[in-house]
BAZAGU-290115 format. One record per atom (N, C-alpha, C): residue number from 1; chain; atom name; x, y, z. Coordinates in nm, 2 decimals, padded with zeros to 4 digits. Example, Ala and Ser with C-alpha at 12.3 -4.5 7.8 and 13.67 -1.06 7.14 Angstrom:
BEGIN
1;A;N;01.32;-00.57;00.78;
1;A;CA;01.23;-00.45;00.78;
1;A;C;01.32;-00.33;00.78;
2;A;N;01.28;-00.22;00.71;
2;A;CA;01.37;-00.11;00.71;
2;A;C;01.29;00.00;00.79;
***
This chain:
BEGIN
1;A;N;-09.45;04.10;06.13;
1;A;CA;-09.30;04.07;06.13;
1;A;C;-09.31;03.92;06.14;
2;A;N;-09.20;03.86;06.05;
2;A;CA;-09.17;03.73;06.03;
2;A;C;-09.01;03.74;06.11;
3;A;N;-09.01;03.63;06.19;
3;A;CA;-08.96;03.55;06.26;
3;A;C;-08.88;03.41;06.25;
4;A;N;-08.74;03.40;06.19;
4;A;CA;-08.73;03.31;06.14;
4;A;C;-08.59;03.27;06.24;
5;A;N;-08.55;03.11;06.31;
5;A;CA;-08.48;03.07;06.40;
5;A;C;-08.40;02.96;06.33;
6;A;N;-08.28;02.96;06.33;
6;A;CA;-08.23;02.86;06.24;
6;A;C;-08.13;02.75;06.36;
7;A;N;-08.19;02.66;06.38;
7;A;CA;-08.14;02.53;06.52;
7;A;C;-08.03;02.46;06.41;
8;A;N;-07.98;02.48;06.27;
8;A;CA;-07.84;02.37;06.25;
8;A;C;-07.71;02.49;06.28;
9;A;N;-07.63;02.38;06.31;
9;A;CA;-07.52;02.43;06.38;
9;A;C;-07.43;02.48;06.24;
10;A;N;-07.36;02.52;06.25;
10;A;CA;-07.25;02.60;06.17;
10;A;C;-07.14;02.45;06.11;
11;A;N;-07.10;02.39;06.18;
11;A;CA;-07.06;02.27;06.14;
11;A;C;-07.13;02.19;06.08;
12;A;N;-07.26;02.17;06.09;
12;A;CA;-07.35;02.11;06.02;
12;A;C;-07.40;02.13;05.90;
13;A;N;-07.40;02.23;05.84;
13;A;CA;-07.45;02.31;05.75;
13;A;C;-07.32;02.24;05.62;
14;A;N;-07.40;02.21;05.49;
14;A;CA;-07.35;02.14;05.38;
14;A;C;-07.32;02.23;05.31;
15;A;N;-07.19;02.20;05.21;
15;A;CA;-07.18;02.32;05.15;
15;A;C;-07.23;02.28;05.02;
16;A;N;-07.26;02.40;04.90;
16;A;CA;-07.34;02.39;04.79;
16;A;C;-07.27;02.37;04.66;
17;A;N;-07.17;02.33;04.71;
17;A;CA;-07.05;02.28;04.62;
17;A;C;-07.04;02.10;04.60;
18;A;N;-07.09;02.02;04.50;
18;A;CA;-07.07;01.92;04.43;
18;A;C;-06.95;01.84;04.50;
19;A;N;-06.84;01.89;04.54;
19;A;CA;-06.73;01.85;04.55;
19;A;C;-06.67;01.91;04.68;
20;A;N;-06.62;01.84;04.79;
20;A;CA;-06.60;01.91;04.89;
20;A;C;-06.47;01.98;04.89;
21;A;N;-06.41;02.06;04.96;
21;A;CA;-06.26;02.10;04.94;
21;A;C;-06.18;01.96;05.07;
22;A;N;-06.24;01.86;05.16;
22;A;CA;-06.20;01.78;05.21;
22;A;C;-06.17;01.70;05.12;
23;A;N;-06.29;01.68;05.03;
23;A;CA;-06.22;01.51;04.92;
23;A;C;-06.11;01.58;04.82;
24;A;N;-06.13;01.71;04.83;
24;A;CA;-06.00;01.68;04.71;
24;A;C;-05.88;01.67;04.77;
25;A;N;-05.88;01.71;04.90;
25;A;CA;-05.72;01.73;05.01;
25;A;C;-05.69;01.60;04.97;
26;A;N;-05.77;01.50;05.02;
26;A;CA;-05.80;01.36;05.05;
26;A;C;-05.74;01.29;04.92;
27;A;N;-05.82;01.36;04.81;
27;A;CA;-05.76;01.27;04.67;
27;A;C;-05.59;01.31;04.64;
28;A;N;-05.57;01.44;04.66;
28;A;CA;-05.46;01.50;04.61;
28;A;C;-05.35;01.41;04.73;
29;A;N;-05.40;01.39;04.86;
29;A;CA;-05.34;01.34;04.93;
29;A;C;-05.27;01.19;04.90;
30;A;N;-05.35;01.15;04.83;
30;A;CA;-05.31;01.00;04.78;
30;A;C;-05.26;00.98;04.65;
31;A;N;-05.33;01.08;04.56;
31;A;CA;-05.27;01.05;04.42;
31;A;C;-05.12;01.09;04.42;
32;A;N;-05.13;01.22;04.45;
32;A;CA;-04.96;01.29;04.45;
32;A;C;-04.84;01.14;04.49;
33;A;N;-04.89;01.11;04.62;
33;A;CA;-04.76;01.03;04.66;
33;A;C;-04.76;00.91;04.54;
34;A;N;-04.86;00.85;04.51;
34;A;CA;-04.84;00.78;04.45;
34;A;C;-04.80;00.76;04.28;
35;A;N;-04.84;00.90;04.22;
35;A;CA;-04.78;00.94;04.14;
35;A;C;-04.60;00.96;04.13;
36;A;N;-04.57;00.97;04.25;
36;A;CA;-04.43;01.04;04.29;
36;A;C;-04.36;00.91;04.32;
37;A;N;-04.45;00.81;04.42;
37;A;CA;-04.36;00.69;04.40;
37;A;C;-04.33;00.58;04.27;
38;A;N;-04.42;00.58;04.23;
38;A;CA;-04.46;00.57;04.06;
38;A;C;-04.33;00.60;03.98;
39;A;N;-04.35;00.72;03.98;
39;A;CA;-04.24;00.81;03.88;
39;A;C;-04.07;00.72;03.92;
40;A;N;-04.07;00.76;04.05;
40;A;CA;-03.95;00.73;04.15;
40;A;C;-03.93;00.56;04.07;
41;A;N;-03.96;00.44;04.11;
41;A;CA;-03.98;00.31;04.06;
41;A;C;-03.96;00.33;03.93;
42;A;N;-04.02;00.40;03.83;
42;A;CA;-04.01;00.37;03.65;
42;A;C;-03.83;00.47;03.68;
43;A;N;-03.80;00.57;03.75;
43;A;CA;-03.68;00.62;03.70;
43;A;C;-03.55;00.53;03.72;
44;A;N;-03.59;00.48;03.88;
44;A;CA;-03.51;00.34;03.98;
44;A;C;-03.47;00.24;03.83;
45;A;N;-03.59;00.20;03.75;
45;A;CA;-03.64;00.12;03.65;
45;A;C;-03.52;00.09;03.53;
46;A;N;-03.51;00.22;03.45;
46;A;CA;-03.43;00.29;03.35;
46;A;C;-03.31;00.29;03.41;
47;A;N;-03.25;00.33;03.49;
47;A;CA;-03.10;00.40;03.61;
47;A;C;-03.08;00.21;03.56;
48;A;N;-03.14;00.12;03.61;
48;A;CA;-03.06;00.03;03.62;
48;A;C;-03.09;-00.05;03.53;
49;A;N;-03.19;-00.06;03.44;
49;A;CA;-03.15;-00.07;03.28;
49;A;C;-03.07;-00.05;03.20;
50;A;N;-03.02;00.10;03.24;
50;A;CA;-02.89;00.15;03.19;
50;A;C;-02.80;00.11;03.18;
51;A;N;-02.80;00.11;03.34;
51;A;CA;-02.64;00.04;03.43;
51;A;C;-02.62;-00.13;03.35;
52;A;N;-02.70;-00.18;03.37;
52;A;CA;-02.68;-00.32;03.33;
52;A;C;-02.64;-00.33;03.13;
53;A;N;-02.74;-00.21;03.08;
53;A;CA;-02.67;-00.21;02.94;
53;A;C;-02.49;-00.18;02.91;
54;A;N;-02.47;-00.09;03.02;
54;A;CA;-02.37;-00.05;03.03;
54;A;C;-02.26;-00.14;03.06;
55;A;N;-02.29;-00.24;03.16;
55;A;CA;-02.22;-00.32;03.22;
55;A;C;-02.20;-00.42;03.09;
56;A;N;-02.32;-00.47;03.03;
56;A;CA;-02.28;-00.56;02.91;
56;A;C;-02.21;-00.50;02.78;
57;A;N;-02.20;-00.39;02.72;
57;A;CA;-02.13;-00.31;02.67;
57;A;C;-02.01;-00.34;02.70;
58;A;N;-01.94;-00.30;02.80;
58;A;CA;-01.84;-00.31;02.84;
58;A;C;-01.76;-00.48;02.86;
59;A;N;-01.88;-00.55;02.92;
59;A;CA;-01.79;-00.69;02.86;
59;A;C;-01.81;-00.72;02.75;
60;A;N;-01.85;-00.69;02.67;
60;A;CA;-01.87;-00.75;02.54;
60;A;C;-01.72;-00.62;02.47;
61;A;N;-01.72;-00.54;02.47;
61;A;CA;-01.57;-00.43;02.46;
61;A;C;-01.49;-00.57;02.50;
62;A;N;-01.47;-00.62;02.65;
62;A;CA;-01.37;-00.66;02.67;
62;A;C;-01.33;-00.81;02.62;
63;A;N;-01.40;-00.88;02.62;
63;A;CA;-01.42;-01.00;02.50;
63;A;C;-01.38;-00.94;02.35;
64;A;N;-01.42;-00.85;02.28;
64;A;CA;-01.39;-00.82;02.18;
64;A;C;-01.23;-00.77;02.12;
65;A;N;-01.19;-00.67;02.29;
65;A;CA;-01.03;-00.64;02.25;
65;A;C;-00.91;-00.73;02.22;
66;A;N;-00.97;-00.86;02.25;
66;A;CA;-00.82;-00.96;02.18;
66;A;C;-00.84;-00.97;02.04;
67;A;N;-00.98;-00.94;01.95;
67;A;CA;-01.00;-00.96;01.88;
67;A;C;-00.93;-00.89;01.80;
68;A;N;-01.01;-00.69;01.84;
68;A;CA;-00.95;-00.63;01.76;
68;A;C;-00.76;-00.63;01.76;
69;A;N;-00.72;-00.68;01.86;
69;A;CA;-00.60;-00.67;01.87;
69;A;C;-00.54;-00.76;01.77;
70;A;N;-00.56;-00.87;01.77;
70;A;CA;-00.57;-00.99;01.66;
70;A;C;-00.56;-00.93;01.54;
71;A;N;-00.68;-00.87;01.46;
71;A;CA;-00.77;-00.81;01.37;
71;A;C;-00.59;-00.71;01.34;
72;A;N;-00.60;-00.65;01.43;
72;A;CA;-00.48;-00.52;01.38;
72;A;C;-00.37;-00.57;01.37;
73;A;N;-00.30;-00.69;01.43;
73;A;CA;-00.15;-00.76;01.40;
73;A;C;-00.18;-00.82;01.27;
74;A;N;-00.27;-00.87;01.24;
74;A;CA;-00.31;-00.96;01.12;
74;A;C;-00.29;-00.84;00.96;
75;A;N;-00.36;-00.71;01.03;
75;A;CA;-00.32;-00.63;00.89;
75;A;C;-00.21;-00.58;00.89;
76;A;N;-00.13;-00.54;01.01;
76;A;CA;00.03;-00.52;01.00;
76;A;C;00.09;-00.66;00.93;
77;A;N;00.03;-00.72;00.94;
77;A;CA;00.18;-00.84;00.89;
77;A;C;00.12;-00.82;00.77;
78;A;N;00.00;-00.81;00.74;
78;A;CA;-00.07;-00.82;00.57;
78;A;C;00.01;-00.74;00.52;
79;A;N;00.02;-00.63;00.57;
79;A;CA;00.09;-00.50;00.51;
79;A;C;00.22;-00.51;00.50;
80;A;N;00.29;-00.59;00.58;
80;A;CA;00.49;-00.63;00.57;
80;A;C;00.46;-00.71;00.49;
81;A;N;00.37;-00.81;00.41;
81;A;CA;00.37;-00.87;00.34;
81;A;C;00.35;-00.83;00.20;
82;A;N;00.23;-00.75;00.21;
82;A;CA;00.21;-00.70;00.07;
82;A;C;00.30;-00.60;00.00;
83;A;N;00.41;-00.54;00.12;
83;A;CA;00.55;-00.45;00.10;
83;A;C;00.64;-00.56;00.06;
84;A;N;00.69;-00.67;00.12;
84;A;CA;00.74;-00.78;00.08;
84;A;C;00.75;-00.82;-00.07;
85;A;N;00.59;-00.83;-00.08;
85;A;CA;00.55;-00.85;-00.24;
85;A;C;00.63;-00.73;-00.34;
86;A;N;00.54;-00.68;-00.27;
86;A;CA;00.58;-00.58;-00.39;
86;A;C;00.68;-00.56;-00.43;
87;A;N;00.82;-00.54;-00.35;
87;A;CA;00.91;-00.50;-00.35;
87;A;C;00.99;-00.68;-00.44;
88;A;N;00.99;-00.77;-00.42;
88;A;CA;01.01;-00.91;-00.50;
88;A;C;00.95;-00.86;-00.65;
89;A;N;00.80;-00.81;-00.67;
89;A;CA;00.77;-00.81;-00.77;
89;A;C;00.84;-00.71;-00.85;
90;A;N;00.90;-00.60;-00.81;
90;A;CA;00.94;-00.48;-00.85;
90;A;C;01.08;-00.50;-00.87;
91;A;N;01.18;-00.60;-00.82;
91;A;CA;01.26;-00.67;-00.88;
91;A;C;01.28;-00.74;-00.90;
92;A;N;01.15;-00.80;-00.96;
92;A;CA;01.14;-00.91;-01.10;
92;A;C;01.16;-00.84;-01.20;
93;A;N;01.04;-00.72;-01.21;
93;A;CA;01.04;-00.65;-01.30;
93;A;C;01.15;-00.56;-01.36;
94;A;N;01.27;-00.53;-01.28;
94;A;CA;01.34;-00.44;-01.30;
94;A;C;01.46;-00.55;-01.37;
95;A;N;01.46;-00.67;-01.37;
95;A;CA;01.57;-00.77;-01.44;
95;A;C;01.58;-00.72;-01.54;
96;A;N;01.72;-00.73;-01.62;
96;A;CA;01.79;-00.68;-01.75;
96;A;C;01.72;-00.83;-01.83;
97;A;N;01.71;-00.78;-01.95;
97;A;CA;01.68;-00.90;-02.07;
97;A;C;01.79;-00.95;-02.13;
98;A;N;01.84;-01.03;-02.06;
98;A;CA;01.98;-01.10;-02.06;
98;A;C;02.00;-01.18;-02.23;
99;A;N;01.88;-01.27;-02.23;
99;A;CA;01.82;-01.32;-02.35;
99;A;C;01.84;-01.19;-02.46;
100;A;N;01.78;-01.10;-02.48;
100;A;CA;01.75;-01.00;-02.58;
100;A;C;01.92;-00.96;-02.62;
101;A;N;01.98;-00.95;-02.49;
101;A;CA;02.16;-00.88;-02.50;
101;A;C;02.18;-01.01;-02.57;
102;A;N;02.20;-01.10;-02.53;
102;A;CA;02.26;-01.24;-02.60;
102;A;C;02.23;-01.23;-02.79;
103;A;N;02.10;-01.21;-02.75;
103;A;CA;02.06;-01.24;-02.91;
103;A;C;02.09;-01.15;-02.96;
104;A;N;02.13;-01.04;-02.95;
104;A;CA;02.08;-00.92;-03.03;
104;A;C;02.28;-00.92;-03.03;
105;A;N;02.36;-00.96;-02.94;
105;A;CA;02.55;-00.98;-02.96;
105;A;C;02.51;-01.06;-03.07;
106;A;N;02.45;-01.20;-03.07;
106;A;CA;02.48;-01.29;-03.19;
106;A;C;02.44;-01.22;-03.35;
107;A;N;02.36;-01.14;-03.34;
107;A;CA;02.31;-01.12;-03.46;
107;A;C;02.39;-01.00;-03.49;
108;A;N;02.43;-00.92;-03.40;
108;A;CA;02.51;-00.78;-03.43;
108;A;C;02.68;-00.83;-03.47;
109;A;N;02.71;-00.94;-03.42;
109;A;CA;02.84;-00.95;-03.45;
109;A;C;02.88;-01.01;-03.59;
110;A;N;02.98;-00.92;-03.65;
110;A;CA;03.02;-00.95;-03.80;
110;A;C;03.07;-01.12;-03.76;
111;A;N;03.08;-01.18;-03.90;
111;A;CA;03.15;-01.32;-03.92;
111;A;C;03.28;-01.31;-03.85;
112;A;N;03.38;-01.21;-03.84;
112;A;CA;03.53;-01.20;-03.84;
112;A;C;03.55;-01.17;-03.72;
113;A;N;03.45;-01.12;-03.63;
113;A;CA;03.45;-01.06;-03.49;
113;A;C;03.47;-01.16;-03.42;
114;A;N;03.54;-01.16;-03.30;
114;A;CA;03.48;-01.30;-03.21;
114;A;C;03.47;-01.22;-03.09;
115;A;N;03.44;-01.26;-03.01;
115;A;CA;03.44;-01.18;-02.85;
115;A;C;03.49;-01.27;-02.75;
116;A;N;03.61;-01.24;-02.69;
116;A;CA;03.68;-01.34;-02.60;
116;A;C;03.62;-01.28;-02.46;
117;A;N;03.60;-01.18;-02.43;
117;A;CA;03.52;-01.16;-02.25;
117;A;C;03.37;-01.08;-02.23;
118;A;N;03.31;-01.09;-02.16;
118;A;CA;03.18;-01.06;-02.14;
118;A;C;03.19;-00.99;-01.98;
119;A;N;03.19;-00.88;-01.94;
119;A;CA;03.18;-00.83;-01.77;
119;A;C;03.06;-00.78;-01.78;
120;A;N;02.99;-00.89;-01.64;
120;A;CA;02.87;-00.73;-01.64;
120;A;C;02.89;-00.68;-01.46;
121;A;N;02.83;-00.53;-01.47;
121;A;CA;02.88;-00.45;-01.36;
121;A;C;02.70;-00.41;-01.32;
122;A;N;02.67;-00.53;-01.23;
122;A;CA;02.54;-00.49;-01.18;
122;A;C;02.54;-00.43;-01.07;
123;A;N;02.48;-00.28;-01.04;
123;A;CA;02.48;-00.24;-00.93;
123;A;C;02.36;-00.17;-00.88;
124;A;N;02.32;-00.15;-00.77;
124;A;CA;02.20;-00.04;-00.70;
124;A;C;02.22;00.12;-00.68;
125;A;N;02.13;00.18;-00.76;
125;A;CA;02.13;00.27;-00.76;
125;A;C;01.98;00.38;-00.66;
126;A;N;01.98;00.51;-00.75;
126;A;CA;01.89;00.56;-00.76;
126;A;C;01.85;00.63;-00.90;
127;A;N;01.71;00.65;-00.94;
127;A;CA;01.68;00.76;-01.03;
127;A;C;01.55;00.78;-01.04;
128;A;N;01.56;00.92;-01.01;
128;A;CA;01.46;01.00;-00.94;
128;A;C;01.36;00.99;-00.83;
129;A;N;01.45;00.95;-00.75;
129;A;CA;01.50;00.91;-00.62;
129;A;C;01.40;00.80;-00.60;
130;A;N;01.37;00.68;-00.67;
130;A;CA;01.32;00.57;-00.67;
130;A;C;01.43;00.48;-00.65;
131;A;N;01.45;00.36;-00.58;
131;A;CA;01.54;00.27;-00.63;
131;A;C;01.56;00.19;-00.72;
132;A;N;01.67;00.17;-00.75;
132;A;CA;01.66;00.16;-00.94;
132;A;C;01.83;00.06;-00.95;
133;A;N;01.80;-00.08;-01.04;
133;A;CA;01.91;-00.16;-01.07;
133;A;C;01.99;-00.06;-01.24;
134;A;N;02.13;-00.08;-01.23;
134;A;CA;02.22;00.00;-01.30;
134;A;C;02.30;-00.14;-01.42;
135;A;N;02.31;-00.12;-01.49;
135;A;CA;02.42;-00.24;-01.53;
135;A;C;02.48;-00.17;-01.65;
136;A;N;02.63;-00.21;-01.66;
136;A;CA;02.74;-00.17;-01.70;
136;A;C;02.76;-00.26;-01.79;
137;A;N;02.83;-00.29;-01.91;
137;A;CA;02.80;-00.39;-01.99;
137;A;C;02.99;-00.39;-02.05;
138;A;N;03.11;-00.46;-02.00;
138;A;CA;03.20;-00.46;-02.07;
138;A;C;03.26;-00.57;-02.16;
139;A;N;03.31;-00.52;-02.32;
139;A;CA;03.32;-00.63;-02.38;
139;A;C;03.44;-00.59;-02.43;
140;A;N;03.52;-00.74;-02.43;
140;A;CA;03.63;-00.80;-02.50;
140;A;C;03.66;-00.86;-02.62;
141;A;N;03.71;-00.82;-02.74;
141;A;CA;03.70;-00.92;-02.83;
141;A;C;03.86;-00.90;-02.98;
142;A;N;03.81;-01.01;-03.07;
142;A;CA;03.91;-00.91;-03.17;
142;A;C;03.87;-00.92;-03.29;
143;A;N;03.91;-00.90;-03.39;
143;A;CA;03.87;-00.89;-03.52;
143;A;C;03.96;-00.86;-03.63;
144;A;N;03.94;-00.95;-03.74;
144;A;CA;04.06;-00.95;-03.85;
144;A;C;04.04;-00.96;-03.94;
145;A;N;04.12;-00.88;-04.04;
145;A;CA;04.10;-00.84;-04.17;
145;A;C;04.07;-00.71;-04.22;
146;A;N;04.06;-00.66;-04.37;
146;A;CA;04.08;-00.54;-04.40;
146;A;C;03.95;-00.41;-04.32;
147;A;N;03.88;-00.50;-04.27;
147;A;CA;03.72;-00.43;-04.22;
147;A;C;03.71;-00.45;-04.08;
148;A;N;03.80;-00.46;-04.02;
148;A;CA;03.80;-00.50;-03.91;
148;A;C;03.73;-00.35;-03.83;
149;A;N;03.77;-00.24;-03.83;
149;A;CA;03.74;-00.11;-03.79;
149;A;C;03.60;-00.09;-03.80;
150;A;N;03.53;-00.13;-03.95;
150;A;CA;03.38;-00.12;-03.99;
150;A;C;03.32;-00.22;-03.90;
151;A;N;03.38;-00.38;-03.87;
151;A;CA;03.28;-00.46;-03.83;
151;A;C;03.29;-00.44;-03.65;
152;A;N;03.39;-00.37;-03.60;
152;A;CA;03.34;-00.31;-03.45;
152;A;C;03.24;-00.21;-03.45;
153;A;N;03.26;-00.10;-03.55;
153;A;CA;03.14;-00.03;-03.56;
153;A;C;03.00;-00.07;-03.56;
154;A;N;02.96;-00.14;-03.68;
154;A;CA;02.86;-00.28;-03.70;
154;A;C;02.84;-00.31;-03.53;
155;A;N;02.90;-00.36;-03.45;
155;A;CA;02.88;-00.44;-03.35;
155;A;C;02.80;-00.31;-03.28;
156;A;N;02.90;-00.23;-03.25;
156;A;CA;02.82;-00.09;-03.16;
156;A;C;02.70;-00.05;-03.23;
157;A;N;02.67;-00.01;-03.30;
157;A;CA;02.54;00.02;-03.43;
157;A;C;02.42;-00.09;-03.37;
158;A;N;02.46;-00.19;-03.35;
158;A;CA;02.34;-00.31;-03.36;
158;A;C;02.32;-00.28;-03.20;
159;A;N;02.44;-00.28;-03.12;
159;A;CA;02.38;-00.26;-02.94;
159;A;C;02.32;-00.19;-02.93;
160;A;N;02.36;-00.03;-02.96;
160;A;CA;02.28;00.07;-02.96;
160;A;C;02.15;00.12;-02.99;
161;A;N;02.13;00.10;-03.19;
161;A;CA;02.02;00.17;-03.27;
161;A;C;01.90;-00.01;-03.30;
162;A;N;01.92;-00.07;-03.29;
162;A;CA;01.83;-00.23;-03.31;
162;A;C;01.72;-00.15;-03.23;
163;A;N;01.59;-00.22;-03.29;
163;A;CA;01.46;-00.24;-03.21;
163;A;C;01.48;-00.27;-03.10;
164;A;N;01.54;-00.37;-03.08;
164;A;CA;01.54;-00.46;-02.97;
164;A;C;01.61;-00.38;-02.83;
165;A;N;01.72;-00.29;-02.91;
165;A;CA;01.79;-00.25;-02.75;
165;A;C;01.78;-00.09;-02.78;
166;A;N;01.72;-00.01;-02.84;
166;A;CA;01.71;00.11;-02.79;
166;A;C;01.62;00.17;-02.70;
167;A;N;01.56;00.05;-02.63;
167;A;CA;01.50;00.10;-02.49;
167;A;C;01.55;00.10;-02.36;
168;A;N;01.69;-00.01;-02.39;
168;A;CA;01.73;-00.11;-02.29;
168;A;C;01.84;00.00;-02.27;
169;A;N;01.97;00.02;-02.37;
169;A;CA;02.09;00.05;-02.37;
169;A;C;02.09;00.22;-02.42;
170;A;N;02.20;00.27;-02.32;
170;A;CA;02.20;00.41;-02.31;
170;A;C;02.30;00.48;-02.42;
171;A;N;02.43;00.41;-02.39;
171;A;CA;02.55;00.49;-02.45;
171;A;C;02.62;00.36;-02.50;
172;A;N;02.71;00.36;-02.61;
172;A;CA;02.75;00.23;-02.63;
172;A;C;02.91;00.29;-02.71;
173;A;N;03.04;00.28;-02.59;
173;A;CA;03.14;00.34;-02.63;
173;A;C;03.24;00.28;-02.67;
174;A;N;03.31;00.27;-02.79;
174;A;CA;03.45;00.22;-02.79;
174;A;C;03.59;00.26;-02.74;
175;A;N;03.62;00.16;-02.63;
175;A;CA;03.72;00.21;-02.56;
175;A;C;03.83;00.17;-02.60;
176;A;N;03.86;00.12;-02.68;
176;A;CA;04.00;00.07;-02.71;
176;A;C;03.96;-00.03;-02.86;
177;A;N;04.06;00.01;-02.96;
177;A;CA;04.08;-00.02;-03.09;
177;A;C;04.22;-00.05;-03.12;
178;A;N;04.34;-00.13;-03.11;
178;A;CA;04.47;-00.13;-03.21;
178;A;C;04.53;-00.28;-03.22;
179;A;N;04.58;-00.28;-03.24;
179;A;CA;04.67;-00.42;-03.25;
179;A;C;04.69;-00.53;-03.15;
180;A;N;04.69;-00.63;-03.23;
180;A;CA;04.72;-00.74;-03.14;
180;A;C;04.81;-00.72;-03.11;
181;A;N;04.86;-00.75;-02.95;
181;A;CA;04.96;-00.77;-02.91;
181;A;C;05.04;-00.92;-02.88;
182;A;N;04.96;-01.03;-02.94;
182;A;CA;05.00;-01.16;-02.92;
182;A;C;05.08;-01.18;-03.02;
183;A;N;05.21;-01.20;-03.00;
183;A;CA;05.33;-01.22;-03.14;
183;A;C;05.26;-01.34;-03.21;
184;A;N;05.18;-01.42;-03.16;
184;A;CA;05.15;-01.55;-03.30;
184;A;C;05.06;-01.51;-03.35;
185;A;N;04.97;-01.40;-03.36;
185;A;CA;04.83;-01.38;-03.48;
185;A;C;04.93;-01.25;-03.50;
186;A;N;04.82;-01.25;-03.70;
186;A;CA;04.92;-01.17;-03.77;
186;A;C;04.86;-01.06;-03.74;
187;A;N;04.95;-00.96;-03.84;
187;A;CA;04.95;-00.84;-03.80;
187;A;C;04.75;-00.77;-03.84;
188;A;N;04.70;-00.85;-03.94;
188;A;CA;04.57;-00.75;-03.89;
188;A;C;04.49;-00.81;-03.84;
189;A;N;04.48;-00.86;-03.73;
189;A;CA;04.46;-00.86;-03.65;
189;A;C;04.43;-00.78;-03.55;
190;A;N;04.33;-00.74;-03.49;
190;A;CA;04.27;-00.63;-03.40;
190;A;C;04.24;-00.64;-03.23;
191;A;N;04.26;-00.56;-03.17;
191;A;CA;04.16;-00.63;-03.02;
191;A;C;04.07;-00.50;-03.03;
192;A;N;03.97;-00.52;-02.92;
192;A;CA;03.86;-00.41;-02.96;
192;A;C;03.85;-00.39;-02.78;
193;A;N;03.78;-00.29;-02.72;
193;A;CA;03.71;-00.25;-02.60;
193;A;C;03.57;-00.21;-02.64;
194;A;N;03.49;-00.25;-02.56;
194;A;CA;03.33;-00.18;-02.54;
194;A;C;03.29;-00.20;-02.43;
195;A;N;03.20;-00.05;-02.42;
195;A;CA;03.14;-00.07;-02.29;
195;A;C;02.96;-00.01;-02.33;
196;A;N;02.91;-00.09;-02.28;
196;A;CA;02.73;-00.07;-02.26;
196;A;C;02.70;-00.05;-02.16;
197;A;N;02.63;00.09;-02.13;
197;A;CA;02.57;00.15;-02.08;
197;A;C;02.40;00.15;-02.05;
198;A;N;02.33;00.07;-01.99;
198;A;CA;02.19;00.04;-01.99;
198;A;C;02.13;00.17;-01.90;
199;A;N;02.01;00.23;-01.95;
199;A;CA;01.91;00.30;-01.85;
199;A;C;01.88;00.24;-01.71;
200;A;N;01.89;00.28;-01.59;
200;A;CA;01.84;00.21;-01.48;
200;A;C;01.70;00.16;-01.48;
201;A;N;01.66;00.03;-01.42;
201;A;CA;01.57;00.03;-01.45;
201;A;C;01.51;-00.01;-01.30;
202;A;N;01.41;00.09;-01.25;
202;A;CA;01.37;00.10;-01.17;
202;A;C;01.26;00.01;-01.06;
203;A;N;01.28;-00.01;-00.95;
203;A;CA;01.23;-00.13;-00.90;
203;A;C;01.10;-00.11;-00.83;
204;A;N;00.98;-00.09;-00.90;
204;A;CA;00.86;-00.06;-00.90;
204;A;C;00.78;-00.15;-00.91;
205;A;N;00.68;-00.21;-00.80;
205;A;CA;00.60;-00.34;-00.87;
205;A;C;00.53;-00.29;-01.02;
206;A;N;00.48;-00.38;-01.07;
206;A;CA;00.41;-00.35;-01.19;
206;A;C;00.31;-00.34;-01.19;
207;A;N;00.21;-00.25;-01.31;
207;A;CA;00.06;-00.22;-01.25;
207;A;C;-00.02;-00.38;-01.29;
208;A;N;-00.09;-00.33;-01.21;
208;A;CA;-00.19;-00.48;-01.18;
208;A;C;-00.29;-00.47;-01.31;
209;A;N;-00.28;-00.54;-01.35;
209;A;CA;-00.35;-00.59;-01.47;
209;A;C;-00.53;-00.56;-01.41;
210;A;N;-00.59;-00.54;-01.50;
210;A;CA;-00.77;-00.56;-01.46;
210;A;C;-00.82;-00.69;-01.46;
211;A;N;-00.89;-00.68;-01.36;
211;A;CA;-00.98;-00.83;-01.41;
211;A;C;-00.92;-00.94;-01.28;
212;A;N;-00.78;-00.90;-01.17;
212;A;CA;-00.73;-00.95;-01.07;
212;A;C;-00.75;-00.89;-00.92;
***
C-alpha cells in the first residue's frame, strides 16, 4: 500500500496556465481605463478643433458679409446702368433718318414744285407690345404749270416707292390739291397738302456685334 501526503496548502498551489487570472485582471484594470481616457482626450480635442473651426468660419463670414453686400449693390447698380445704356442705345437706333428723308424730298420734288411747310409729329407708342417711336410728316406746298397734278404725284411716288424710302414710309397720301386762294398768284398755281406716315421704330438695343 502506497501512502502519499501533500503538505502544500491549497493557496500555495500554482496554476498550470502560463498567464494567471489575476494577471489578466490587473492588465485589464490598467489598460481599459487608459484606453477610455485616451479616447475621451481625442474626442475632446476633435470637438475643440471643430468648435474653433466653426468660430473661425463665423468670423470669416462676418468679415465677408459687408463685401458680399457691397458686391450685391454693385451688381444691382451695374444692372440698372446696363438697362439705362440699353434704353439709350435703343433710342439712338430708333431715330428716323432725317438726312435720307430730306435728300429724298430734294430728289423727288419736280422743278416747278415748291415746299412751303414741313411739320413733323413724332410720338411714343407701342408696336408688338414694345415701346416704339412713330412719325407723321405733313407737307404743304405749291406747284405751277400744266403738269401740276403730275408733279404732285411724282413727289408722292418718290417718297413712297424710292429704294431709300420703302423700308421707312408706310403710307403717303395727298390730302388736298386745289387752286391757290392767293389773289396775286396766277390761276395755274395749285396748292397741295401731303401726309407721310412712317413705320414705327421699336426702341430696342441694337444687336451686339461679334468681337465686342
